[in-house]
N, C-alpha and C positions, 0 to 999 in steps of 0.2 A: 408124803401127804398123811395128815392125821386121819386115822380110820373113822373116828367119831368126833363130833363137834356139836356144841349147843350155842345157838345165837338167839339172844333175847331182844325183843323190841315190839313196836307196833307194826304189824305186817300189812302191807297194802296189797291185797289180793286183786290182781288186774283182770282176772277171769270172772270171779263172782262179784266184783266191784264192792268189796267190803273191807273194813279194817279189822284186824284181829290182834288183840293184846296177848302176847304169849311168847312162845319159843319155837324155833326151828331145830329139829333134831336131824343132824346130817350124818350120814354113814356112807363111806366109800364114794364120796363125791356127789351123793344124791340126797334129796330131802326124804327122809324116812317117815317123819311124823311132824305134825303141827300141833303143838300143845297150847291150849287156851289158858290164860291167866290174866284176869282183869286188873290185877295189882301192878302189872307192867305198864309203865308210863312213857317209855322211850328207850333208845332212840327209834328212828323210823327205818323200816326195811322195805325197799322198793325193788322192783325188777330193774336190772341194769339197762343202760341206754344203748341203742344201736344206731349207728350212722348208716342210713339205707342206701347211700350211693356216694362213693368217694374215689378219687384217684390219689392214692397214697404218694405217688411220685411228686405231686404238686406241693406237698408239704416240704419237699427237698430233704426228706428224712427217709431212712430205711424203715421197713415195717416194724422191726424190733425197737427202734428208737422212737418212732411214732407211738407205739404201744406204751412205752415207758412214761410218756407225758399224758396221753389220752386217758389212761386208767385212773389218774388222779381226779379226773372230772366225772367219774361214774360211767364211762364207756366200757362196755364189756365185749363189744364186737363191732366190726365194720363190714359192709358189703362193698367189696373193692373191685373196680374195673381197671385192670392193668394195661389199658390201651396206650398209655404214654410210653411205657417201656417196651411194649410190643412193637410200636412203630420204629424204635431205634435199634432193637435187638431181637425181634421175633420171639419165638417160643423160648429161646435161651433166657431172654429177659423175664418172661413170665415165670419160668422155673426159678430164677434168682429170687423173685418176690415171694414165691411160695416157700422156698427153702429158708429164706431169711425169717419169714413169719413163724416158722416152727419154734423159734427161740423166744417168741413174744409172749407176753402175759395175757393180753386180750386175744379174742378169736378173730381170725381173718377168713372171710369167705370170698374167694376170688372167682371171677367169671372169665369167659372166653371172649376177648375183644371182637366185636362183630364187624368193625370197619377199620381195617388196617390196610391201606391208609383210610383217612376219614371219608374221602370221596375219590372218585376216579380221576380227579383233576389234581391230585397231589402225589407225593412220593413217600416212600418209607424204605426201611432196610430190606424187608421181604414181605410181599403181599400175603396176607392170610386169607386164602380162598376157602370155599366150602369144604374142600377135602381136609385142609388143615384144621378148620373149625370142628369137623367131626372127630378128628383125633383128640382134640381138647375136650369136647363135650362128653366123650366116652369116659373120661377120667373121673375118679371119685373126689379129687381135690379141686374140681371145677364145678361151680354150683349154679351157673346161669349163663345166658348169652348176653354179653355187654351191650350198652346202649346202641341202638340201631340208628346211627346218625345219617345214613344215606336214605333219608325219607323219600326223595324222588325215586330211588331204586325200588322201594317198597310199593309206592303208589303206582308205578309204571311196570310192576311185575318183572323186575330184573331177575333173570334166571338164577344167578349165583346168590343174590341177596335172599330171595325167597327160599332157596335151598337151605341156607343157614338157619332160617327161622323154622323150617320143617324139621331139620335135624334136632333143634332144641326141643321141639314138641315130642319128637320120637323118644328122646331121653328124659322126658318129663322135667325139663328145666325151663325156668321162666325166661322171658325175653324182655330186656329193658328197652325203653324208648328214649327218643330225643327228637322232639318235634316242635321247635319254637315257632309260635304264631300260627301253627297249622289248624285250620278250622273246616267246618262244613263237610262236604263229601270226601275231601282229601283225608281228613283225620278219621273219618269212618273207615275208609279203605285201610289206613294205617293200623288202626286198632283191630279190624277184622282179620288182618294178616296174622294176628296172634301176639301182638305187642302189648305188654301188661302195665307199663309204668311210663311216667314222664316227669322229668325234673326241670323242664325248661319253661314252665308257665310263668309269665310275668304280669298277668292280669287275672282278676278273680273270674271274670266271664269265661276266659279261655280255660281255666281250671275246671269250672263247673261243666262246661261243654264236654271236655274230655272225660270227666267222671261219668257223665250221662251216657257215654258210649261204652263204658265198662272199664276204663282205665283207673289205675291208682295214681294219684298225684303226689309227688314228693315236694314238700315245701323246702326250697333251697335257701340256705343262708350261709354263704361261704365268704371267702376273702375278697372275691371280685363281685359276684352276683348276689344280691341281697333281696329276696322276695318275701320275707316273713311278714313285713308290714302289710303288703298287699293281699297275702293269702291266708293269714293265720285264722281268719274266721272259719275256715274249713275244719279246723280242729273240733269245733262244736257242731257245725252243720253237716259235715260229711266225714264224720269220725272214722268210719270203717274203711273209707276210701283214701285215707290220707296218711302219709309218713313224712319224716323230715330227713334232710341230708345237708351236707356241706358242699359236696361235689369237689371243691378245691379249698384246702385249708392250709394257709401259709404258717410257717413256724411261729411267728410273733403272735398270731392269733391263737394257735394251739396252746402256747404256754399259758395263756390267760383262761381259756375255756374251750369247750367243744359242744356236744349236744346239750349238756347241762344248762348252757346259757339260754337255749331255746325253751327248755322246760321252765326256767325261771320267768322268762318273758311271757310265756303262755299263761302261767298261773297269775302273773301280775295283770294280764289282760282279762282275767276273770274266767278263764276256761276251767272246767271241772278237772280235778286231778286225775280221775280215771280215764277221761277222754284223752288227756295229755299222755298218760301211760300207754294207752292204746296206740297212739301215734308214734311214740318214741321207742316202744318195746314190743307190744303184742303184734301189731300189724306187720312189721318187717320180719319178725320171727316166723309168723304163720305164712306170710306171702312167699318167702323164699325157702320155707321148710328147713329152717336153721336148727341145728342141734344145740339149742339153748333152753334153759329153764325159765318158767314164769311163776315161780313160787307155789307150785302145786305138789302135792305128795307124789313121789316117784320121779319128779323132775330132777334134772341136773341142777346142782346147787349154785346157780349163777344169779347173783343179786348184789345190791349195794346197801350199805348202812349210812344214813345221813343224820345230821343233828336235828333239823326241823324242815318244814315245808317251805320256809321263806329263804333261809340261807343256803340250804341244800349242800352244806359242807360235807364232803364225802369222808367218812371215817374209816370205812372198810369197803373193799371191792372183792367179792368172792367169785372166783371162776372154778367150777367143779369142786366147791367146798374149800378152796384155798384162798386166803386173803393175799391178793397179788400186790397190795400196797406195802407189804413188808419188803424192806430193801428196795423201795421204789426209786431211789436215786442211783442205783447201779447202772452205769453206762456200758452198753455193749457196742463197741466200735466195729464197723465192718472193715476187715483187713484184706478182703478178697481183691486181687489185682484185676482190674477191668481194662480190657483192650478196646480202645476206640478207633483203632486204625481203619477198621472197615466201615465206620459210621460217621466219619468226620471229614469235611472238605479240607483240602490242603491249603486253600487260600483264594484270594480274589485279586483282580487288578484294580488299581485306583480308578481307571477310566470306566469301570463297570458302574460306578456310582453316578455317572452323568446321565441326564435326561434332556435330550434336545427338544426344544419347543416346536410343536407342529401347529398349534393354534394359541389363542390368547387365554383359553380357559381349560381347566382340568376338573374332572370329577374326583373329589377328595373324600377320604373317610372322615366321618364326624363321630368322635367318641362320645358316649353317654356315660356319665359318672355312675358307677354302681351297677352297670349292666354289661352283658356280653354282646348284646345286639348293638349295631351301629346304624347311623344314617348316612346319607350322601349329601355333600355340600359342594357348591361350585367354588373353585379357586381361580380368581383372576390373576394369572401367574405373574410372578416377579422373575425377571431373567437377567442373566449376566452373559453377554456374548452368545445369545441364542440358547443358553442352557438354563433350564428352570431351576430356581434356587428357593430356599426357605424364606418365608416372610415372617420374621419373629414378631413384628409389630401387630400383624393380624392373626398370628398364631397358626400359620400354615407351615408345617415342618416336613422335611423329607423323611420318608419311611422306606427302609430297605430290608429285603429278605434274601438270604443267601442259602441256597440248597445245601443241606447237610450231607447229602448222599452223592452229589455230583459236583465236580470242580467247575468253578466259573459260571454257574447258573445264578444270575442275580436279577432281582426285580426291584424297580424303583417306583414309588408313588408318593402321594402327599396326604397328610393327616392333620386334622384340627382338633384341639382339645387338650393337648399336653402342656402347652404354655412354657416350654423350655426357652430360656433366653441365651444359653450358651452350652457348648459341648454336645454330648450324645450319650444315650444309654443303649445297651445291647445285651442280649442274652441268648442262651441255647435252649431256652424253654419257650417254644412257640407251638401251641396246640394245633393239631395233635401230632404232627410229623416232626416237630421240634427241630426245624431249621434254625438258623441264626437270624434273629430279627433285631433291627436297630431303628431308632428315631433320633434325629439331631438337627442342629441348626446349620451345619456346614459339612462339606465332604471330608475335610481333614479330620474332624472329630469323629465322624461316623466310621471312617476307615480305621482310625486308631482303636476305637471301641471294638469293632469286628475283629481286627487283628489280635487283640488281647484274648477274645473268646476262643479264637482258633488256636492260639498258642497254648492255652491252658486246657484245651479240649473240653470245654464246657463250663458254663457258669454264668454270672451276670456281672455287669460293670457299668459304672458311670465315669466318663471322662469329661472333666469340666473345661478342657482346653489346655490344662496344665498338669493336673494330678489324676492318676488312675485310682479309683476306689472299686475293688472287685471282690467277688465271692466265688471261690472255686467249687465246682460240683463234679468231682472225679468219678462218681458212679454213673456211668452211661451219660454223663453230661446233664443229669437230671437231679441227682441226690448227693448230699454231702456225707462224709464219713465222720463228721464231728458231732458232738452232743447237740441236742435240740436247742439248749440255751445259748450255745455259741453261735449256731447258725442264725437263730432269731436275733441275737444282738448285732451280728454283722449285717444281716439283711435290713434290720431297722435303721441302722446307722447309714447305710447307703441310701435307703428310701428318704431318710430325713434330709440328707445333703441335697438330693435331687429336688425335693420340695422347697428347701430353703433357697435354692437357685432359680425358683420361679415355676416349677411344675405345678399344675392346677389339680392333679389327681391325687386321691387318697392312697391309691396303690398303683403307682406308675408301671412297675415291672409286671404285676399281675395283669393289668389292663393291656399292656403291650403284648403279652404272651398270647392273647386271644385274637389279635388283629390278623393273624394268618390262617384262622380256622374257617375253612370254606363251607361249613354247614350251619353257621349261625348268621342270620341276616344282619345288615343288608349288603354292605360292601366290605370286602376283605382283600388282602393281598397275599399271593402265593409266589413261589419262585418262578412260576410260569407267567405271572401277570396279575392284573386287577380282576377280581372275581365278583360278579353280581350274584349273590346267593338266591335272590328271588327268581331270577331268570335261570339260575344254575348254569352259568356260562361265563367265559371271559369276555371282557369288554375293552374297547379302546378308551382309555381314560381321558383322552383329549376330546373336548366338546366342539 
């Protein structure tokens, strides 16, 4: 590290809300002095961007590889909830993420996953109860309690859930929320328990109500859920109570942009630059008490240099006074050998895919494009020898979940909205327990796709009835050990083939991955059966 450095440009001070033409004098990684000089006309110096809530595992990249790409877009840090890997590998998985991130250029601030599994109605490698959570929250490398997805447990004062929140308060660490659609007295109870944020708002009224009770709302614009259009007015109207996040960012999207795209869109929508900088930099840094600088004398020298306010082309990205864009194409491949023997089913029987008809109608899952929430829709079943089968003409397809942690526990249901006309897709990414999930037009294709995932111990696949198109994810069945560009290209290719063959969804694999998540309304499927999230109980799918 260079002991001293001078960076010249127009400095956007996010605290005083002014611009300063001049120079930053950096010494030992910190801003020692800000020198004014009106003759300086550019470039622009901005505080770096922070993703306020993300699951790095969903990028299918390791932290260090995620960092290599994200830093190009002006990202200096992410607030990361590692509950994906915690479900499949417990604390060992969390430690893997933290250790790997130590070699990254941007800063990673990891939390303790609050709900492993996501709800009492699901399975995982090892339950993280309040005793395990306390061990994590004691650590200096754990910065907050991750999203509290078990909102019924909070509202109904579940002893272990409340204990986790109290432990976070004891160690002066924030508690993240997850309360899709929660309103009225229920959201009041949820907030009053000590939960500080929510990234699940999909209407402006919902966001404003939550803010009125003291919450910070994170505008989410990820690869699956996209809420920026509905919520971006908060940037100007509720600036101090708003942040932005991706939640889940797939590799083909990360290659193109990250938080910088939300900055551009916000400015294009007419929001004031300093309001935008509050939302993407100041608020997350202050809310989570992150050790990051905000262009003040004495701060850590964490900032970006861009060409202008329209293009926002990142010329330099300084972390503690070092430009991390130097050698930005160096790939750090993870060579650690990961054993999945303890977290992967050995197989299923073909007969497990059969669903014998009990009535003429089934309650099926209705997908909503661009949302994680689903609806319920009645399927007047098509049968073959008393067995319910897919109806491609009306777009009712079979959906199957295979328990990752137990052999031969299989659940079968039906879903509308995928539009597949042949074959099946399957993956070992099924939030948050990451069972194997598949959707297809016939049992033979579904079985072939699931068999492929089991044999490679994690990944995703499209089997069109003849040809296998797959992507291996050897790191805990969630992440690749290949460069981001390679993963993005393979993933994009498979997605394109699926859509060319009739799939109606922009992101079929991402959408499918949320169909087993039993904490996002309304209807989902777990290895134990069809789950009504509103009632928070299993239901008989036959009507």
